[in-house]
N, C-alpha and C positions, 0 to 999 in steps of 0.2 A: 398371324401378324400382331393381333391384339395382345396376346400373351407375351410375345417378345418385347413389345413396348412397355408392358407392365413390369416385366423382369428388369429391363434396363432402368426404368424409373425407380424401382425398388432398390437396385444396386447403388444407384447414385445417391438416394436418400440415406442408405446405410453407411456409405462412405463419408458423406457429409456429417452425419451424426457421430461417427467414430472420431473424426478430426476434431470436433468440438469437445468431446469427452476427453481425448488425450491432451488437449490444450489446457484444460482446467487443472489447477494445482491447489493443494491445501496449504494453509499457513504452516501447519506442523511439518509438512514435507519440505518446506523451503527454509523455515526459521526454527531456531533452537529455543523452544518454549521452557527449557530447564534453566535458561539464563535470562538475566535482565540487565539492561544498561540504561542509565539515566544520562541524557544529553542536555547540556545547556548551550543554546546558541541563537543565531539570528536566522529567521526565515529568509531564504534567498529566492525560492520559486515554489509555485504550486502547479502541478500538472493534474487537472481535473479531467482524466481520461479513463477509458475502460481498458483492461478489466479492473484496475484498481487505481485510486487516487494516490499520487505520490507527493510528499512534502520533501523539500530540500532545505537542509539547514546547515549553516556555516558554524562549525564548532572549533574553538581554539583548543589545541592539544596541549599536553603538559610541556612540550618543547617550544610552545609559542606559535607553532605553525597552524594555520587555519585549514581544516579539511571540510569538505562538503559531504554530508551524509544523505543518502537517498532512502527515504522511509516510506514503505508501502502502508496503505490504509484500506478502508472498505471500498467496495465498488460504488460508483457514482449513484446508481439507482437506490442502493441501500442508504446512502447519505441523504439523498432527497426525501425518501420516505420518512427518515428521522427528523426532517425539517432543517437539515444542515445545508449550507451553501459553500461555494468555493471560498467566500470571504470569511464565513464563520469557522471553517476548519483551518484555512491557511492564514488567518489574521491578516496582517499587512506585511508586505515585504519590508524587511529591516526590523521587524518586531522581535524582541527577545522572548524566547519560550524555553520551557523545560519539558522534555519528552521522555517518558518511560517507554522503552521499546525492547524488543527481543532481536538479537543479532542473527545474521545469516547462518544457517546450519553448516554450509560448506566452507565457512571461514572467509567468505568475501568480506573485505574490509569496507567499513562505512556503508553497510547495507543493513536495514532493519525493518521491523514491522511495528507500527505504533500501537501501544496500549492506551496511553493517556497523554494528552497535551495540557500543559498548564501555561496560561498566557500571562503577560506582564501585569495585567490588572487582577490576577489571582483566580479568574474563573477557569474551569477545567472542562474538557470534553473527553469522555471515555469512549474509545473506538473499539476496544477489544478487551475482553475479560480474561484474566489468567487464573 
């Protein structure tokens, strides 16, 4: 009976570990590091959530239409260890920023990964190196 319980516990642990590993993804797997896009727009929202922080910025297109870009960044724990906060990354809603990012590999429009954010006052935060 003891061996059977140990076997069940081990199976449950392995299944749980497998689901965590399969849920993780690399930046290079989802975003095209061979390309770079510079966006200038206004911060509309910051989601300080796991697995990655997301910034949303409203960007005026060449046709005059405003589109919202969803931009992934580092995990919250990594940002905290670097001394960053929701406010220091996300600035203020309505603040103008310039963001160097890489676009989605699968062609999803208005989705990217943040490399560098330049704020209206000129300071920069580098969140990813290329």
